C-alpha positions as CSV (number, residue, x, y, z in Angstrom):
1,M,57.3,-10.4,42.4
2,C,55.0,-8.6,40.0
3,T,55.2,-4.8,40.8
4,S,52.2,-3.8,37.5
5,H,49.8,-5.9,35.5
6,D,50.5,-3.9,32.6
7,Q,53.1,-6.6,32.1
8,Q,71.7,-16.9,28.4
9,Q,74.1,-14.3,28.0
10,G,74.7,-13.4,24.5
11,E,73.0,-10.9,22.0
12,S,70.0,-11.5,19.3
13,P,68.5,-9.5,16.9
14,Q,65.9,-7.5,18.5
15,A,62.4,-7.2,17.5
16,D,60.7,-4.5,19.1
17,A,59.3,-2.7,16.1
18,G,56.3,-0.9,18.0
19,R,58.8,1.4,19.8
20,R,60.3,2.3,16.7
21,N,57.5,3.4,14.8
22,F,56.8,4.8,17.8
23,L,60.8,7.1,17.9
24,R,59.6,7.4,13.7
25,A,55.9,9.5,14.9
26,T,57.8,11.3,17.9
27,A,61.3,12.4,16.7
28,L,61.8,15.1,16.2
29,I,60.2,18.7,16.0
30,G,62.6,20.6,15.2
31,A,64.7,19.6,12.2
32,A,63.1,21.4,9.3
33,A,65.9,24.0,9.3
34,T,67.6,22.4,6.0
35,A,64.8,24.2,4.8
36,G,66.4,27.2,6.0
37,V,63.8,28.2,8.1
38,A,64.8,29.2,11.5
39,L,63.6,26.8,13.9
40,P,61.4,27.6,16.6
41,A,62.1,26.3,20.1
42,T,61.1,22.5,21.0
43,A,59.1,22.6,24.0
44,A,62.1,21.7,26.0
45,E,63.6,24.5,25.5
46,A,60.8,27.0,25.1
47,A,60.3,25.5,28.8
48,G,62.6,27.3,29.6
49,Q,63.8,26.6,33.5
50,E,62.5,22.4,33.3
51,R,65.2,20.8,34.6
52,W,66.6,17.6,33.5
53,R,65.0,15.1,36.3
54,P,65.5,11.0,35.2
55,D,63.8,8.6,37.0
56,P,66.4,6.7,39.4
57,Q,64.1,4.0,40.3
58,S,62.8,3.1,37.1
59,R,64.6,-0.4,36.0
60,R,63.8,0.6,32.8
61,F,66.6,4.0,31.0
62,T,67.9,5.1,28.0
63,F,72.1,5.9,27.4
64,A,72.8,8.2,24.0
65,V,75.5,7.8,22.5
66,M,76.7,10.2,19.7
67,P,80.3,8.7,17.8
68,D,82.3,11.4,15.3
69,T,80.6,14.1,14.1
70,Q,84.0,15.8,12.7
71,Y,83.0,16.2,9.1
72,L,80.4,18.4,10.5
73,F,82.5,21.0,12.0
74,D,84.7,21.0,9.4
75,G,86.4,24.5,8.7
76,P,84.7,26.4,6.3
77,S,81.8,23.6,5.9
78,I,80.6,24.0,9.7
79,D,76.8,22.2,9.8
80,P,75.7,21.9,13.6
81,E,72.0,21.4,12.4
82,P,72.5,18.0,12.8
83,I,74.1,17.7,16.0
84,E,71.6,20.0,17.4
85,A,68.2,18.4,15.7
86,S,70.0,15.0,18.2
87,L,70.6,17.3,21.1
88,R,67.2,18.2,20.7
89,F,65.5,14.9,20.2
90,L,67.3,14.4,23.8
91,L,65.2,17.0,25.3
92,E,61.7,15.6,23.6
93,Q,62.2,12.7,24.5
94,G,63.9,12.4,27.8
95,R,61.2,12.4,30.0
96,E,59.6,9.0,27.5
97,E,62.9,7.6,26.8
98,N,63.7,8.1,30.9
99,I,67.5,9.3,29.0
100,V,69.9,9.1,31.9
101,F,73.0,10.2,30.3
102,L,75.0,11.5,26.4
103,S,78.4,10.3,25.6
104,H,79.7,11.5,22.4
105,L,83.2,9.7,21.3
106,G,85.4,11.5,20.3
107,D,86.1,13.8,17.6
108,V,83.9,16.5,17.6
109,T,85.8,18.0,15.1
110,E,87.9,17.6,12.2
111,N,90.9,20.1,12.8
112,G,90.5,21.1,16.2
113,T,90.8,24.5,15.4
114,A,88.9,27.4,17.4
115,A,86.8,28.1,15.1
116,E,85.1,24.3,14.7
117,V,85.1,24.0,18.3
118,E,83.4,27.0,18.7
119,A,80.6,26.3,16.4
120,A,80.5,22.5,18.5
121,S,80.0,23.9,22.0
122,R,77.6,26.8,20.8
123,A,75.5,22.6,19.9
124,F,75.8,21.1,23.3
125,R,74.7,24.5,25.3
126,I,71.0,23.2,23.8
127,L,71.5,20.2,26.5
128,D,73.6,22.7,29.4
129,R,70.5,25.2,29.8
130,H,68.7,22.0,30.6
131,G,71.6,20.4,33.2
132,V,71.7,17.6,31.3
133,G,74.3,15.1,31.8
134,Y,77.1,14.0,29.1
135,S,80.5,13.7,28.5
136,V,83.2,14.1,25.8
137,P,86.6,12.6,25.0
138,A,89.2,14.2,22.6
139,G,89.3,11.9,19.7
140,N,92.5,12.4,17.5
141,H,91.0,15.2,14.9
142,D,90.4,17.4,17.8
143,V,93.6,17.5,19.5
144,R,95.8,17.2,16.1
145,S,98.2,15.6,18.3
146,S,99.5,12.0,18.5
147,T,100.5,12.7,22.2
148,D,98.9,11.7,25.3
149,D,96.8,12.9,27.9
150,Q,99.6,15.6,29.1
151,R,99.8,17.2,26.1
152,G,98.9,21.0,28.1
153,P,96.1,23.0,26.7
154,T,94.3,23.2,23.3
155,P,90.9,25.0,22.1
156,F,89.0,21.6,22.7
157,L,89.7,21.8,26.0
158,D,88.9,25.1,26.7
159,A,85.7,24.4,25.7
160,F,84.9,20.8,26.5
161,G,86.6,20.7,29.9
162,P,85.7,19.7,33.4
163,G,84.4,23.7,33.6
164,R,81.9,22.8,31.4
165,H,80.4,20.1,33.5
166,Q,80.9,21.9,36.9
167,G,77.4,22.5,39.1
168,K,75.4,18.9,37.1
169,D,74.1,16.3,39.3
170,T,75.8,14.2,37.2
171,F,79.5,15.1,37.1
172,G,82.0,13.7,39.2
173,G,85.4,15.0,38.5
174,A,88.5,15.2,36.2
175,S,92.2,14.2,36.0
176,P,94.3,17.2,37.1
177,D,95.1,17.4,33.3
178,G,91.6,17.9,32.7
179,Y,91.0,15.3,29.8
180,N,89.8,12.7,31.1
181,T,86.2,12.9,33.2
182,F,83.9,10.6,35.0
183,H,80.2,11.1,35.4
184,L,78.0,9.2,38.1
185,F,73.9,8.7,37.4
186,E,71.0,7.3,38.9
187,A,69.0,4.6,37.8
188,A,67.2,1.4,38.8
189,G,68.1,2.5,41.9
190,R,71.6,2.2,42.0
191,E,74.7,4.2,41.1
192,W,76.5,3.7,37.9
193,L,80.0,5.7,36.4
194,V,80.4,6.7,32.7
195,L,84.6,7.1,32.6
196,C,85.4,9.2,30.1
197,L,89.0,8.4,28.5
198,D,91.3,10.8,26.7
199,W,92.2,9.0,23.2
200,R,96.1,8.5,24.2
201,L,96.2,7.6,28.1
202,S,99.6,8.2,30.1
203,A,100.0,6.5,32.8
204,K,99.0,9.2,35.4
205,G,95.7,8.5,33.0
206,F,95.9,5.0,34.0
207,A,96.5,5.4,37.1
208,W,93.7,8.5,38.0
209,A,90.9,6.1,35.7
210,K,91.9,3.6,38.3
211,E,91.6,5.2,41.5
212,V,88.3,6.5,40.2
213,I,86.8,3.2,39.9
214,A,88.0,2.1,43.4
215,R,86.7,5.3,45.4
216,H,82.9,3.6,43.1
217,P,83.4,-0.1,44.3
218,Q,79.9,-0.7,43.7
219,A,79.1,1.0,40.9
220,P,79.1,-0.8,37.2
221,V,81.0,1.2,34.8
222,M,80.6,2.0,31.2
223,L,83.7,3.3,29.9
224,T,83.7,5.5,26.6
225,T,86.9,6.7,24.5
226,H,87.6,7.2,21.1
227,E,89.8,4.3,20.3
228,L,89.4,0.1,21.1
229,V,87.3,-2.0,19.0
230,Y,88.5,-2.5,15.5
231,G,86.4,-5.0,13.9
232,D,84.4,-7.5,15.1
233,D,86.3,-9.2,18.1
234,A,89.5,-7.0,17.3
235,L,91.0,-4.4,19.6
236,S,93.5,-1.9,18.0
237,A,97.3,-1.8,19.1
238,Y,96.2,1.0,21.4
239,G,93.2,-0.6,22.2
240,Q,94.8,-4.1,23.1
241,T,97.1,-1.7,25.9
242,L,93.3,-0.5,27.2
243,W,92.2,-3.8,27.8
244,D,95.4,-5.1,29.2
245,Q,96.4,-2.2,31.7
246,L,92.5,-1.0,33.1
247,I,89.6,-3.3,31.1
248,A,90.9,-6.7,31.9
249,E,91.4,-6.3,35.9
250,H,88.2,-4.2,36.3
251,D,85.5,-6.2,36.7
252,Q,83.2,-3.0,37.0
253,I,83.9,-2.8,33.5
254,F,80.6,-4.1,31.8
255,L,80.3,-2.7,28.8
256,T,82.7,0.1,26.4
257,L,82.5,2.3,23.5
258,N,84.4,4.0,21.2
259,G,84.1,5.9,17.3
260,H,87.1,6.7,15.1
261,Y,87.0,3.3,13.0
262,W,83.8,2.4,10.6
263,P,82.0,0.3,10.0
264,A,80.0,-0.6,13.1
265,A,81.1,-3.6,14.9
266,R,81.2,-5.4,18.8
267,A,82.8,-8.2,20.5
268,V,82.2,-9.6,23.6
269,R,85.9,-10.5,25.8
270,R,86.3,-12.0,29.0
271,N,87.8,-10.3,31.5
272,A,90.0,-11.4,33.9
273,A,87.4,-12.2,36.7
274,G,85.9,-14.9,33.8
275,N,82.8,-12.5,32.8
276,D,81.6,-10.9,29.4
277,V,82.7,-7.3,28.8
278,H,81.0,-5.9,25.5
279,L,82.7,-3.8,23.5
280,H,80.7,-2.2,21.2
281,L,82.2,0.3,18.3
282,T,79.9,3.2,16.8
283,N,80.7,5.2,14.0
284,Y,79.0,6.8,11.0
285,Q,81.3,10.0,9.3
286,N,81.5,7.8,6.1
287,R,78.0,7.0,5.8
288,Y,75.3,10.1,4.1
289,Y,76.2,13.7,5.8
290,G,78.7,12.5,7.8
291,G,76.4,10.2,9.3
292,A,74.2,12.9,10.3
293,A,74.7,12.8,13.8
294,M,73.5,9.4,14.5
295,I,73.0,8.4,17.6
296,R,72.8,5.1,19.3
297,L,70.2,4.6,22.5
298,Y,70.9,2.1,24.7
299,R,67.5,1.1,26.2
300,F,68.7,-0.5,29.5
301,D,65.5,-3.5,31.1
302,L,66.5,-4.5,34.2
303,D,63.4,-6.7,35.0
304,R,64.1,-8.2,31.1
305,N,67.6,-8.1,31.8
306,T,68.1,-7.0,28.2
307,I,69.9,-3.3,26.8
308,D,67.7,-3.3,23.6
309,V,70.2,-0.9,20.7
310,E,68.6,0.9,18.0
311,T,70.7,3.9,15.9
312,I,68.7,6.6,14.2
313,S,69.1,10.1,12.3
314,P,66.7,12.5,14.5
315,W,68.3,15.3,11.5
316,I,66.9,13.5,8.8
317,L,63.6,11.5,10.3
318,G,62.2,15.9,11.6
319,R,62.3,16.1,7.5
320,A,60.3,13.6,7.2
321,A,57.3,15.3,7.1
322,K,58.6,17.6,4.2
323,G,60.3,14.6,2.0
324,L,62.9,12.9,1.9
325,N,65.9,12.4,-0.7
326,A,67.2,9.2,-1.8
327,L,69.5,9.0,0.3
328,E,68.5,10.0,3.6
329,R,65.6,7.6,3.2
330,R,68.1,4.9,3.8
331,E,69.4,6.3,6.6
332,S,67.0,8.2,8.9
333,E,67.6,4.6,11.0
334,L,69.5,2.1,10.6
335,T,68.5,-1.4,10.6
336,G,72.2,-4.3,10.4
337,P,72.9,-6.2,12.9
338,Q,75.7,-3.9,13.8
339,D,72.9,-1.1,14.5
340,R,70.1,-2.5,15.8
341,F,70.7,-5.1,18.3
342,S,69.8,-6.7,21.7
343,V,72.3,-7.7,24.8
344,E,71.1,-9.9,27.2
345,I,72.2,-9.3,31.0
346,D,71.2,-10.9,34.1
347,F,72.6,-7.8,35.4
348,E,72.2,-9.1,38.9
349,R,75.0,-12.0,37.9
350,R,77.4,-9.8,35.9
351,F,77.6,-7.4,39.2
352,A,77.6,-9.7,41.9
353,G,81.4,-9.6,41.9
354,F,81.4,-6.4,43.2
355,A,77.7,-5.4,44.4
356,P,75.7,-8.6,45.2
357,V,72.4,-8.1,45.7
358,P,72.5,-9.2,50.1
359,A,69.9,-12.0,50.6
360,R,66.4,-11.0,52.0
361,P,67.0,-12.3,55.6
362,A,64.8,-14.9,57.0
363,R,61.2,-13.3,58.7
364,P,59.6,-14.2,62.2
365,A,56.6,-16.9,61.9
366,A,54.7,-14.9,64.1
367,A,55.3,-11.7,61.3
368,M,53.3,-14.2,58.8
369,L,50.5,-14.6,61.1
370,V,48.1,-12.0,59.7
371,R,44.4,-11.5,60.2
372,G,42.3,-14.7,59.3
373,T,45.5,-17.2,59.1
374,V,44.2,-20.5,59.7
375,A,47.1,-22.9,59.1
376,Y,51.0,-21.5,58.4
377,W,53.9,-24.2,58.0
378,R,57.5,-23.6,57.3
379,F,60.1,-25.7,57.5
380,D,63.4,-24.3,58.4
381,G,66.2,-25.2,60.9
382,H,66.9,-28.8,60.2
383,D,69.7,-30.5,58.9
384,E,70.2,-30.5,54.3
385,G,69.0,-33.8,53.5
386,A,67.4,-35.2,56.7
387,A,64.5,-37.2,57.1
388,V,61.5,-35.7,58.1
389,A,59.8,-37.7,60.7
390,G,57.4,-36.9,63.5
391,T,55.1,-33.7,63.9
392,V,55.0,-30.8,61.7
393,R,53.6,-27.8,63.7
394,D,50.5,-25.2,62.4
395,L,52.5,-22.3,63.9
396,S,49.0,-20.5,63.8
397,G,48.5,-22.3,66.8
398,R,45.3,-23.5,65.5
399,G,45.8,-26.8,65.4
400,N,46.2,-28.1,61.9
401,D,49.8,-29.9,62.5
402,L,50.6,-32.2,59.8
403,T,51.8,-35.7,59.7
404,V,54.1,-37.9,57.2
405,V,52.7,-40.7,54.8
406,R,55.0,-43.3,53.0
407,V,53.9,-44.7,49.8
408,G,56.5,-47.7,49.2
409,D,60.1,-46.6,50.1
410,G,59.4,-43.2,49.5
411,A,61.2,-40.6,51.2
412,L,60.9,-36.8,52.1
413,T,63.3,-34.9,53.0
414,W,64.2,-31.1,54.9
415,S,66.1,-28.9,52.9
416,A,67.7,-25.2,53.3
417,G,66.5,-24.4,49.7
418,H,63.7,-21.8,49.3
419,H,62.7,-18.8,47.4
420,P,64.5,-15.6,47.8
421,D,61.1,-14.1,48.8
422,Q,60.2,-16.8,51.6
423,P,60.0,-16.1,55.0
424,G,61.6,-19.4,56.2
425,H,64.8,-20.2,54.5
426,G,64.1,-23.9,54.6
427,S,61.5,-26.3,52.5
428,L,60.5,-29.5,52.0
429,R,62.2,-32.2,49.4
430,F,59.6,-34.6,47.8
431,H,60.9,-37.8,45.8
432,G,58.0,-38.2,44.3
433,D,57.1,-40.5,41.4
434,K,54.5,-42.7,39.5
435,S,56.1,-45.6,38.1
436,P,55.4,-46.9,40.5
437,L,54.1,-45.0,42.8
438,R,56.3,-43.8,45.9
439,G,57.5,-41.1,47.8
440,A,55.7,-39.6,51.1
441,Y,53.8,-36.6,51.8
442,L,51.9,-34.7,54.8
443,R,48.5,-34.6,55.9
444,T,47.1,-32.9,58.7
445,V,45.9,-34.9,61.9
446,D,42.6,-36.2,62.4
447,G,40.1,-33.7,63.6
448,A,42.1,-30.6,62.7
449,P,40.4,-27.2,62.6
450,L,40.6,-26.9,58.4
451,N,39.3,-29.7,57.6
452,S,35.6,-29.0,58.1
453,A,36.7,-24.9,56.8
454,T,33.9,-24.1,53.9
455,F,35.3,-20.9,53.8
456,V,32.0,-19.1,52.4
457,R,33.5,-15.6,52.9
458,G,36.8,-15.7,51.4
459,Y,40.3,-17.5,51.7
460,T,43.9,-17.0,50.7
461,V,46.2,-20.4,49.7
462,E,50.3,-19.7,49.8
463,A,52.4,-21.9,48.8
464,F,56.4,-21.5,47.2
465,Y,57.4,-24.2,45.3
466,K,60.6,-25.3,42.9
467,V,60.7,-29.1,40.6
468,P,64.3,-30.3,39.2
469,D,65.3,-30.0,36.0
470,T,64.7,-33.6,35.9
471,W,60.8,-32.9,36.5
472,S,58.4,-35.4,33.7
473,G,55.5,-34.4,32.7
474,S,54.4,-38.1,32.1
475,R,56.2,-39.1,35.3
476,N,55.6,-36.0,38.1
477,A,52.0,-34.2,36.4
478,W,49.8,-33.6,39.1
479,G,51.2,-33.7,42.0
480,G,49.8,-31.6,44.9
481,L,51.4,-28.7,46.6
482,V,48.3,-28.3,48.9
483,S,45.1,-30.7,48.4
484,R,42.1,-31.3,50.3
485,T,40.6,-34.9,50.5
486,G,37.1,-36.3,49.9
487,T,35.7,-36.4,46.4
488,G,33.1,-35.4,44.3
489,G,30.8,-37.6,43.9
490,A,31.4,-38.3,47.7
491,A,29.8,-34.9,48.0
492,G,26.9,-35.3,46.2
493,K,28.6,-33.5,43.3
494,T,28.8,-35.4,40.5
495,E,29.1,-32.8,37.4
496,G,32.2,-33.4,36.2
497,D,34.0,-36.0,37.3
498,P,32.9,-37.2,40.7
499,D,36.3,-39.0,41.7
500,E,38.2,-35.9,41.6
501,P,39.3,-34.4,44.9
502,L,37.5,-31.2,46.2
503,A,39.6,-29.1,46.3
504,T,43.5,-29.2,44.5
505,L,46.2,-26.8,43.8
506,S,48.2,-29.2,42.4
507,L,51.1,-29.0,39.2
508,S,50.1,-29.9,35.4
509,D,51.8,-31.1,32.9
510,G,53.7,-28.0,32.5
511,P,54.5,-27.7,34.9
512,G,51.9,-25.4,35.5
513,P,49.9,-24.9,38.7
514,Q,46.1,-25.0,38.7
515,W,43.8,-24.5,41.3
516,A,40.3,-27.4,40.8
517,V,37.6,-26.9,43.4
518,R,34.5,-28.0,44.3
519,P,32.7,-24.6,45.7
520,V,29.8,-25.0,47.9
521,D,26.9,-22.8,45.6
522,Q,28.3,-25.0,42.2
523,Q,27.9,-28.8,41.3
524,G,30.6,-28.8,38.9
525,I,34.5,-28.0,39.5
526,A,36.2,-24.2,39.4
527,T,39.3,-24.2,37.3
528,N,42.1,-21.4,38.1
529,W,44.9,-22.7,35.0
530,G,48.1,-20.4,35.4
531,H,50.8,-20.3,32.8
532,E,53.8,-23.0,32.8
533,T,56.9,-21.9,35.1
534,G,59.8,-23.4,34.4
535,R,61.8,-26.1,36.1
536,G,64.6,-25.4,38.6
537,T,63.2,-21.9,39.4
538,W,61.3,-20.8,42.9
539,W,57.6,-19.4,42.3
540,H,55.2,-18.1,44.5
541,V,52.0,-19.0,43.7
542,A,48.8,-17.6,45.4
543,V,44.9,-18.4,45.2
544,V,42.5,-16.1,46.5
545,N,39.0,-16.3,46.9
546,D,36.8,-12.9,47.6
547,G,33.7,-14.4,48.4
548,R,32.3,-14.4,45.1
549,H,35.0,-15.0,42.5
550,T,38.4,-16.9,42.7
551,T,41.8,-15.3,41.1
552,M,45.4,-17.2,40.7
553,Y,48.6,-15.1,41.1
554,V,51.9,-16.4,40.0
555,E,54.6,-13.7,41.5
556,G,51.8,-11.5,42.6
557,C,51.1,-11.7,38.6
558,P,47.2,-12.6,38.1
559,V,47.4,-15.3,35.9
560,V,45.1,-14.8,32.6
561,R,43.0,-18.0,33.3
562,N,40.6,-17.1,35.7
563,P,37.2,-17.4,35.7
564,T,34.6,-14.9,36.0
565,A,31.6,-17.1,37.2
566,R,30.8,-16.7,41.1
567,S,32.2,-19.3,43.6
568,V,31.5,-19.2,46.7
569,G,33.5,-21.3,49.1
570,L,35.3,-25.4,49.9
571,T,33.3,-27.8,49.8
572,S,34.1,-29.9,52.9
573,L,33.8,-33.6,54.2
574,G,35.5,-33.4,57.5
575,L,38.7,-35.2,55.7
576,P,42.3,-34.0,56.0
577,W,44.3,-31.6,54.2
578,L,47.4,-32.6,52.0
579,L,51.0,-31.0,51.6
580,G,52.6,-32.6,48.3
581,G,49.6,-34.8,47.5
582,Y,47.4,-35.4,45.2
583,E,44.2,-38.5,45.6
584,Y,41.6,-39.4,43.2
585,G,39.0,-41.7,43.9
586,G,39.9,-41.4,47.6
587,R,43.3,-42.7,46.8
588,I,46.3,-41.1,46.7
589,D,47.4,-40.8,42.9
590,Q,50.4,-38.6,43.1
591,I,52.8,-37.0,44.8
592,H,55.2,-34.1,44.0
593,H,58.4,-34.1,42.6
594,G,60.5,-31.1,43.9
595,W,60.4,-28.4,47.0
596,L,57.9,-27.3,48.4
597,G,58.6,-23.8,51.2
598,D,55.7,-21.9,53.4
599,V,52.8,-22.5,52.9
600,R,49.6,-20.5,54.2
601,I,45.9,-20.5,54.1
602,V,43.9,-17.4,55.8
603,D,40.2,-17.4,55.9
604,R,39.8,-13.8,54.0
605,A,41.0,-12.6,50.7
606,L,43.7,-11.0,50.7
607,P,45.5,-8.1,49.1
608,V,49.0,-8.6,46.6
609,P,51.2,-6.6,49.2
610,Q,50.7,-9.0,52.0
611,F,51.2,-11.7,50.4
612,M,53.9,-13.9,51.8
613,N,57.0,-13.2,49.0
614,H,56.1,-9.4,50.0
């Protein structure tokens, strides 16, 4: 549903240039130290006591990734300024970007010496002072060892082991050896797990990782480690072991991130559950200035079911005002297909195997009878595919009951299909067709109070609908969802087409909803047009008149083509309303082809939070 008016699996190029320009314009503020001038503290650092506070409910958040920085911490040539600029960027942009976490990918240093590790450790204190959550796995250069996570003490472990993360909101725990950690953060209203693994897992390490995942059975997992992918659709020998012994059998792992090799690459593999796992290699140490502390920004957008990925060097961006050298101009932002792209993931479907979203339960009819309800029809409680017969009762108690009208050999059947936010868990299945005209629809009984209502003080008409993939504009367009019979000509209103009905909520040839009516205060037809609504998907549409103007909403969001002209009430000839039928010239002309869920009519303007899909 719509929460704001501002407003297939796979991977595709990202085209969010506006956001990229925003980064260029606002990043970074603190990298002038290359000129030999001491950097002033950024606004976030100067705040001193300001603590990291990402928004845990926002459905947009950013996960930051920093690959191998080893050439910046290499014996006597240590230069922490690029990495400090990147870390300050995270502080500066944390609120705007809703940055939730940073994962380094190992090889922080070149030789793993105490001096190198201490210099890197000092840089990360920029984040520590504000409680920022991050993880740092050991790379082979950090421990200068081919042994696994049982190697024992090292300067790296002293600096970046579990003790560093104690007290942070995101720290979950560590393996007994200290080389593997896990971290938890809240985003989009759920818990996410970052599994940070040593560059070589022992049998104990594998057992620990499996146990961590088992303790958080509904958390999507991002696995970070130093070595895994080494090219497009290729795993290293150790990466294959990691896949076989951990990733493939744990459906919660949907994204892996590693460095070690270059150039950058990405692959998609199917796990044992048949779901995609996105495997990304990120490393720029072979590029100018050892990669200039490049960072990847993984921007999750759960409303768009997309992760937009961008790669930038805040250090170089921050130097732009002073003028960049020839190589810096090439490296401030990387735009190749492996550096800037989008990953499309239907998050709800991808996570359904371990964290299914519970179906919204049906709501009692009485709860839908808001003040002013003049008609409420719902269609649950019947056998799938059974023919509709007899009377369909108006649950408002106002006596606007419905009877079935058949055309030719047309059928009208009950269905269990429904919109996920629909109060009643059932619908009507209409089988209308125009070549030749056949089908069945419903009409209000003679003398129903609704037939003569004019709604001069306002109204709200709501319906849930879906059309099948086979819906055709040439055969099924203009099938009515809800309509009032009687023509403009018969009512003495002949401006425009006099044979059009007095009111109709129909599906155009898109299909898309259209509300076309003869208001009480007009001769002509007032029309609200919705956008095209896809086949095979349930939709909610509402038309709201406040006594002066009419607004159409789709999924609770206002459409663009809402007329600003004054529109009061609905002209009436005292004739029936139809569900699923559309009259032209006083004769049935088209019948809906698809499903129709709950329908409600209220004699006043309802606010969006009172719509049936809320």
